[in-house]
PyMOL commands that place a pseudoatom at each C-alpha (Angstrom):
pseudoatom trace, name=CA, resn=MET, resi=1, chain=A, elem=C, hetatm=0, pos=[119.366, 173.274, 145.157]
pseudoatom trace, name=CA, resn=LYS, resi=2, chain=A, elem=C, hetatm=0, pos=[121.223, 170.018, 144.437]
pseudoatom trace, name=CA, resn=GLN, resi=3, chain=A, elem=C, hetatm=0, pos=[118.763, 169.176, 141.653]
pseudoatom trace, name=CA, resn=PHE, resi=4, chain=A, elem=C, hetatm=0, pos=[119.309, 172.560, 140.049]
pseudoatom trace, name=CA, resn=LEU, resi=5, chain=A, elem=C, hetatm=0, pos=[123.087, 172.152, 140.249]
pseudoatom trace, name=CA, resn=LYS, resi=6, chain=A, elem=C, hetatm=0, pos=[122.943, 168.662, 138.723]
pseudoatom trace, name=CA, resn=ALA, resi=7, chain=A, elem=C, hetatm=0, pos=[120.675, 169.837, 135.908]
pseudoatom trace, name=CA, resn=SER, resi=8, chain=A, elem=C, hetatm=0, pos=[122.940, 172.813, 135.220]
pseudoatom trace, name=CA, resn=LEU, resi=9, chain=A, elem=C, hetatm=0, pos=[126.047, 170.620, 135.061]
pseudoatom trace, name=CA, resn=MET, resi=10, chain=A, elem=C, hetatm=0, pos=[124.330, 168.145, 132.749]
pseudoatom trace, name=CA, resn=MET, resi=11, chain=A, elem=C, hetatm=0, pos=[123.266, 170.951, 130.415]
pseudoatom trace, name=CA, resn=LEU, resi=12, chain=A, elem=C, hetatm=0, pos=[126.788, 172.356, 130.335]
pseudoatom trace, name=CA, resn=ALA, resi=13, chain=A, elem=C, hetatm=0, pos=[128.226, 168.919, 129.566]
pseudoatom trace, name=CA, resn=PHE, resi=14, chain=A, elem=C, hetatm=0, pos=[125.680, 168.382, 126.777]
pseudoatom trace, name=CA, resn=PHE, resi=15, chain=A, elem=C, hetatm=0, pos=[126.353, 171.756, 125.178]
pseudoatom trace, name=CA, resn=GLY, resi=16, chain=A, elem=C, hetatm=0, pos=[130.097, 171.228, 125.526]
pseudoatom trace, name=CA, resn=LEU, resi=17, chain=A, elem=C, hetatm=0, pos=[129.936, 167.889, 123.727]
pseudoatom trace, name=CA, resn=ASN, resi=18, chain=A, elem=C, hetatm=0, pos=[127.655, 169.329, 121.079]
pseudoatom trace, name=CA, resn=ALA, resi=19, chain=A, elem=C, hetatm=0, pos=[130.035, 172.247, 120.503]
pseudoatom trace, name=CA, resn=ALA, resi=20, chain=A, elem=C, hetatm=0, pos=[133.005, 169.858, 120.188]
pseudoatom trace, name=CA, resn=ALA, resi=21, chain=A, elem=C, hetatm=0, pos=[131.110, 167.814, 117.598]
pseudoatom trace, name=CA, resn=GLN, resi=22, chain=A, elem=C, hetatm=0, pos=[130.222, 170.956, 115.655]
pseudoatom trace, name=CA, resn=ASP, resi=23, chain=A, elem=C, hetatm=0, pos=[133.895, 171.959, 115.695]
pseudoatom trace, name=CA, resn=TRP, resi=24, chain=A, elem=C, hetatm=0, pos=[134.866, 168.583, 114.184]
pseudoatom trace, name=CA, resn=TYR, resi=25, chain=A, elem=C, hetatm=0, pos=[132.384, 169.001, 111.311]
pseudoatom trace, name=CA, resn=HIS, resi=26, chain=A, elem=C, hetatm=0, pos=[133.574, 172.568, 110.741]
pseudoatom trace, name=CA, resn=ASP, resi=27, chain=A, elem=C, hetatm=0, pos=[137.218, 171.438, 110.753]
pseudoatom trace, name=CA, resn=ARG, resi=28, chain=A, elem=C, hetatm=0, pos=[136.378, 168.697, 108.253]
pseudoatom trace, name=CA, resn=ASP, resi=29, chain=A, elem=C, hetatm=0, pos=[134.796, 171.233, 105.913]
pseudoatom trace, name=CA, resn=LEU, resi=30, chain=A, elem=C, hetatm=0, pos=[137.958, 173.328, 106.148]
pseudoatom trace, name=CA, resn=ARG, resi=31, chain=A, elem=C, hetatm=0, pos=[140.156, 170.317, 105.338]
pseudoatom trace, name=CA, resn=PHE, resi=32, chain=A, elem=C, hetatm=0, pos=[138.389, 169.862, 102.000]
pseudoatom trace, name=CA, resn=ARG, resi=33, chain=A, elem=C, hetatm=0, pos=[138.540, 173.493, 100.839]
pseudoatom trace, name=CA, resn=GLY, resi=34, chain=A, elem=C, hetatm=0, pos=[140.685, 174.311, 97.854]
pseudoatom trace, name=CA, resn=GLU, resi=35, chain=A, elem=C, hetatm=0, pos=[142.807, 171.612, 96.253]
pseudoatom trace, name=CA, resn=GLU, resi=36, chain=A, elem=C, hetatm=0, pos=[145.411, 170.903, 98.967]
pseudoatom trace, name=CA, resn=TRP, resi=37, chain=A, elem=C, hetatm=0, pos=[143.420, 167.933, 100.255]
pseudoatom trace, name=CA, resn=ARG, resi=38, chain=A, elem=C, hetatm=0, pos=[144.035, 165.941, 97.063]
pseudoatom trace, name=CA, resn=ALA, resi=39, chain=A, elem=C, hetatm=0, pos=[147.572, 164.981, 98.091]
pseudoatom trace, name=CA, resn=HIS, resi=40, chain=A, elem=C, hetatm=0, pos=[146.224, 163.681, 101.411]
pseudoatom trace, name=CA, resn=LEU, resi=41, chain=A, elem=C, hetatm=0, pos=[142.894, 162.235, 100.306]
pseudoatom trace, name=CA, resn=PHE, resi=42, chain=A, elem=C, hetatm=0, pos=[143.256, 158.852, 101.975]
pseudoatom trace, name=CA, resn=GLU, resi=43, chain=A, elem=C, hetatm=0, pos=[144.640, 160.400, 105.143]
pseudoatom trace, name=CA, resn=HIS, resi=44, chain=A, elem=C, hetatm=0, pos=[141.552, 162.620, 105.372]
pseudoatom trace, name=CA, resn=VAL, resi=45, chain=A, elem=C, hetatm=0, pos=[139.231, 159.677, 104.762]
pseudoatom trace, name=CA, resn=ARG, resi=46, chain=A, elem=C, hetatm=0, pos=[141.048, 157.836, 107.536]
pseudoatom trace, name=CA, resn=MET, resi=47, chain=A, elem=C, hetatm=0, pos=[140.416, 160.777, 109.867]
pseudoatom trace, name=CA, resn=ASP, resi=48, chain=A, elem=C, hetatm=0, pos=[136.731, 160.573, 109.002]
pseudoatom trace, name=CA, resn=LEU, resi=49, chain=A, elem=C, hetatm=0, pos=[136.714, 156.860, 109.832]
pseudoatom trace, name=CA, resn=ASP, resi=50, chain=A, elem=C, hetatm=0, pos=[138.374, 157.634, 113.171]
pseudoatom trace, name=CA, resn=HIS, resi=51, chain=A, elem=C, hetatm=0, pos=[135.618, 160.141, 113.888]
pseudoatom trace, name=CA, resn=VAL, resi=52, chain=A, elem=C, hetatm=0, pos=[132.893, 157.663, 112.936]
pseudoatom trace, name=CA, resn=GLU, resi=53, chain=A, elem=C, hetatm=0, pos=[134.436, 155.094, 115.269]
pseudoatom trace, name=CA, resn=SER, resi=54, chain=A, elem=C, hetatm=0, pos=[134.506, 157.615, 118.111]
pseudoatom trace, name=CA, resn=VAL, resi=55, chain=A, elem=C, hetatm=0, pos=[130.743, 158.214, 117.881]
pseudoatom trace, name=CA, resn=THR, resi=56, chain=A, elem=C, hetatm=0, pos=[129.542, 154.703, 116.979]
pseudoatom trace, name=CA, resn=GLY, resi=57, chain=A, elem=C, hetatm=0, pos=[130.571, 151.144, 116.923]
pseudoatom trace, name=CA, resn=GLY, resi=58, chain=A, elem=C, hetatm=0, pos=[130.392, 147.600, 118.019]
pseudoatom trace, name=CA, resn=TRP, resi=59, chain=A, elem=C, hetatm=0, pos=[132.885, 144.798, 117.520]
pseudoatom trace, name=CA, resn=ARG, resi=60, chain=A, elem=C, hetatm=0, pos=[131.886, 144.040, 113.891]
pseudoatom trace, name=CA, resn=ASP, resi=61, chain=A, elem=C, hetatm=0, pos=[131.726, 147.756, 113.112]
pseudoatom trace, name=CA, resn=ARG, resi=62, chain=A, elem=C, hetatm=0, pos=[135.284, 148.193, 114.424]
pseudoatom trace, name=CA, resn=GLN, resi=63, chain=A, elem=C, hetatm=0, pos=[136.510, 145.255, 112.331]
pseudoatom trace, name=CA, resn=ARG, resi=64, chain=A, elem=C, hetatm=0, pos=[135.221, 146.858, 109.134]
pseudoatom trace, name=CA, resn=LEU, resi=65, chain=A, elem=C, hetatm=0, pos=[136.681, 150.232, 110.149]
pseudoatom trace, name=CA, resn=ASP, resi=66, chain=A, elem=C, hetatm=0, pos=[140.089, 148.719, 110.978]
pseudoatom trace, name=CA, resn=ARG, resi=67, chain=A, elem=C, hetatm=0, pos=[140.302, 146.887, 107.654]
pseudoatom trace, name=CA, resn=THR, resi=68, chain=A, elem=C, hetatm=0, pos=[139.424, 150.013, 105.712]
pseudoatom trace, name=CA, resn=ARG, resi=69, chain=A, elem=C, hetatm=0, pos=[141.876, 152.165, 107.710]
pseudoatom trace, name=CA, resn=HIS, resi=70, chain=A, elem=C, hetatm=0, pos=[144.720, 149.722, 107.039]
pseudoatom trace, name=CA, resn=GLN, resi=71, chain=A, elem=C, hetatm=0, pos=[144.014, 149.822, 103.307]
pseudoatom trace, name=CA, resn=LEU, resi=72, chain=A, elem=C, hetatm=0, pos=[143.846, 153.618, 103.377]
pseudoatom trace, name=CA, resn=ASP, resi=73, chain=A, elem=C, hetatm=0, pos=[147.289, 153.787, 104.983]
pseudoatom trace, name=CA, resn=ASP, resi=74, chain=A, elem=C, hetatm=0, pos=[148.688, 151.696, 102.120]
pseudoatom trace, name=CA, resn=LEU, resi=75, chain=A, elem=C, hetatm=0, pos=[146.956, 153.862, 99.531]
pseudoatom trace, name=CA, resn=GLN, resi=76, chain=A, elem=C, hetatm=0, pos=[148.169, 157.111, 101.132]
pseudoatom trace, name=CA, resn=TYR, resi=77, chain=A, elem=C, hetatm=0, pos=[151.746, 155.808, 100.993]
pseudoatom trace, name=CA, resn=LYS, resi=78, chain=A, elem=C, hetatm=0, pos=[151.310, 154.938, 97.316]
pseudoatom trace, name=CA, resn=LEU, resi=79, chain=A, elem=C, hetatm=0, pos=[149.626, 158.270, 96.554]
pseudoatom trace, name=CA, resn=HIS, resi=80, chain=A, elem=C, hetatm=0, pos=[152.519, 160.082, 98.244]
pseudoatom trace, name=CA, resn=ASN, resi=81, chain=A, elem=C, hetatm=0, pos=[154.883, 158.202, 95.906]
pseudoatom trace, name=CA, resn=ARG, resi=82, chain=A, elem=C, hetatm=0, pos=[152.539, 158.790, 92.950]
pseudoatom trace, name=CA, resn=VAL, resi=83, chain=A, elem=C, hetatm=0, pos=[151.843, 155.092, 92.518]
pseudoatom trace, name=CA, resn=TYR, resi=84, chain=A, elem=C, hetatm=0, pos=[148.363, 154.227, 91.320]
pseudoatom trace, name=CA, resn=ASP, resi=85, chain=A, elem=C, hetatm=0, pos=[146.955, 150.853, 92.450]
pseudoatom trace, name=CA, resn=GLU, resi=86, chain=A, elem=C, hetatm=0, pos=[143.457, 150.524, 91.023]
pseudoatom trace, name=CA, resn=HIS, resi=87, chain=A, elem=C, hetatm=0, pos=[142.891, 147.042, 92.417]
pseudoatom trace, name=CA, resn=GLU, resi=88, chain=A, elem=C, hetatm=0, pos=[143.561, 148.168, 95.993]
pseudoatom trace, name=CA, resn=LEU, resi=89, chain=A, elem=C, hetatm=0, pos=[141.606, 151.377, 95.435]
pseudoatom trace, name=CA, resn=ASN, resi=90, chain=A, elem=C, hetatm=0, pos=[138.592, 149.342, 94.295]
pseudoatom trace, name=CA, resn=GLU, resi=91, chain=A, elem=C, hetatm=0, pos=[138.859, 147.217, 97.444]
pseudoatom trace, name=CA, resn=VAL, resi=92, chain=A, elem=C, hetatm=0, pos=[138.888, 150.311, 99.652]
pseudoatom trace, name=CA, resn=ILE, resi=93, chain=A, elem=C, hetatm=0, pos=[135.896, 151.831, 97.853]
pseudoatom trace, name=CA, resn=ARG, resi=94, chain=A, elem=C, hetatm=0, pos=[134.039, 148.524, 98.246]
pseudoatom trace, name=CA, resn=ASP, resi=95, chain=A, elem=C, hetatm=0, pos=[134.971, 148.195, 101.920]
pseudoatom trace, name=CA, resn=LEU, resi=96, chain=A, elem=C, hetatm=0, pos=[134.034, 151.801, 102.639]
pseudoatom trace, name=CA, resn=GLY, resi=97, chain=A, elem=C, hetatm=0, pos=[130.682, 151.071, 101.017]
pseudoatom trace, name=CA, resn=ARG, resi=98, chain=A, elem=C, hetatm=0, pos=[130.262, 148.167, 103.425]
pseudoatom trace, name=CA, resn=VAL, resi=99, chain=A, elem=C, hetatm=0, pos=[131.046, 150.428, 106.366]
pseudoatom trace, name=CA, resn=VAL, resi=100, chain=A, elem=C, hetatm=0, pos=[128.395, 152.877, 105.139]
pseudoatom trace, name=CA, resn=THR, resi=101, chain=A, elem=C, hetatm=0, pos=[125.700, 150.249, 104.659]
pseudoatom trace, name=CA, resn=GLU, resi=102, chain=A, elem=C, hetatm=0, pos=[126.458, 147.832, 107.508]
pseudoatom trace, name=CA, resn=ASN, resi=103, chain=A, elem=C, hetatm=0, pos=[127.829, 149.931, 110.379]
pseudoatom trace, name=CA, resn=ARG, resi=104, chain=A, elem=C, hetatm=0, pos=[125.571, 151.651, 112.858]
pseudoatom trace, name=CA, resn=MET, resi=105, chain=A, elem=C, hetatm=0, pos=[126.009, 155.410, 112.578]
pseudoatom trace, name=CA, resn=GLY, resi=106, chain=A, elem=C, hetatm=0, pos=[124.053, 158.611, 112.325]
pseudoatom trace, name=CA, resn=PRO, resi=107, chain=A, elem=C, hetatm=0, pos=[122.925, 160.114, 109.018]
pseudoatom trace, name=CA, resn=ARG, resi=108, chain=A, elem=C, hetatm=0, pos=[125.546, 162.860, 109.190]
pseudoatom trace, name=CA, resn=GLU, resi=109, chain=A, elem=C, hetatm=0, pos=[128.394, 160.345, 109.498]
pseudoatom trace, name=CA, resn=ARG, resi=110, chain=A, elem=C, hetatm=0, pos=[126.892, 158.255, 106.702]
pseudoatom trace, name=CA, resn=ASP, resi=111, chain=A, elem=C, hetatm=0, pos=[126.822, 161.360, 104.469]
pseudoatom trace, name=CA, resn=ILE, resi=112, chain=A, elem=C, hetatm=0, pos=[130.464, 162.108, 105.296]
pseudoatom trace, name=CA, resn=LEU, resi=113, chain=A, elem=C, hetatm=0, pos=[131.609, 158.609, 104.367]
pseudoatom trace, name=CA, resn=ASN, resi=114, chain=A, elem=C, hetatm=0, pos=[129.531, 158.675, 101.174]
pseudoatom trace, name=CA, resn=ASP, resi=115, chain=A, elem=C, hetatm=0, pos=[131.244, 161.969, 100.314]
pseudoatom trace, name=CA, resn=ASP, resi=116, chain=A, elem=C, hetatm=0, pos=[134.618, 160.310, 100.933]
pseudoatom trace, name=CA, resn=ARG, resi=117, chain=A, elem=C, hetatm=0, pos=[133.643, 157.425, 98.680]
pseudoatom trace, name=CA, resn=ARG, resi=118, chain=A, elem=C, hetatm=0, pos=[132.660, 159.849, 95.902]
pseudoatom trace, name=CA, resn=ARG, resi=119, chain=A, elem=C, hetatm=0, pos=[136.029, 161.601, 96.233]
pseudoatom trace, name=CA, resn=MET, resi=120, chain=A, elem=C, hetatm=0, pos=[137.849, 158.268, 95.902]
pseudoatom trace, name=CA, resn=GLU, resi=121, chain=A, elem=C, hetatm=0, pos=[135.746, 157.378, 92.868]
pseudoatom trace, name=CA, resn=ASP, resi=122, chain=A, elem=C, hetatm=0, pos=[136.696, 160.754, 91.386]
pseudoatom trace, name=CA, resn=TYR, resi=123, chain=A, elem=C, hetatm=0, pos=[140.348, 159.976, 92.088]
pseudoatom trace, name=CA, resn=ARG, resi=124, chain=A, elem=C, hetatm=0, pos=[139.919, 156.612, 90.334]
pseudoatom trace, name=CA, resn=ALA, resi=125, chain=A, elem=C, hetatm=0, pos=[138.362, 158.286, 87.292]
pseudoatom trace, name=CA, resn=HIS, resi=126, chain=A, elem=C, hetatm=0, pos=[140.881, 161.145, 87.093]
pseudoatom trace, name=CA, resn=HIS, resi=127, chain=A, elem=C, hetatm=0, pos=[144.047, 159.893, 88.804]
pseudoatom trace, name=CA, resn=ASP, resi=128, chain=A, elem=C, hetatm=0, pos=[146.143, 160.759, 85.753]
pseudoatom trace, name=CA, resn=ARG, resi=129, chain=A, elem=C, hetatm=0, pos=[145.187, 164.457, 86.147]
pseudoatom trace, name=CA, resn=TRP, resi=130, chain=A, elem=C, hetatm=0, pos=[144.854, 164.472, 89.944]
pseudoatom trace, name=CA, resn=TYR, resi=131, chain=A, elem=C, hetatm=0, pos=[147.764, 166.837, 90.612]
pseudoatom trace, name=CA, resn=ARG, resi=132, chain=A, elem=C, hetatm=0, pos=[147.122, 169.312, 87.801]
for i in range(1, 132): cmd.bond("trace and resi %d" % i, "trace and resi %d" % (i + 1))
show_as sticks, trace
zoom trace
């Protein structure tokens, strides 16, 4: 009876965690619908980095994530004030690329961060028309 109870509790915990993860991915998809996300691009990328850190990470991985998050905060502030800083944007794109290639993470998280990098590259290419 105890074995059955333990197994049942473990299954419930597993399915609960799996459902929470699925909710995060669903919520992320919703964040990037329409065009509203453009004004908060770097904030959304930062949220994705926070998620990646919550499911992965070692000390070096966290260092790369922290550096990239700090740069994203600066860029979001500048984006909010409609200031374009291509040099800093290039650094963030480069550092995000390092996170993708060097950090330990699952394929789904790697795809998410690659998607974020593509969105930032699109911003770099079209920043002058970003709000139109």
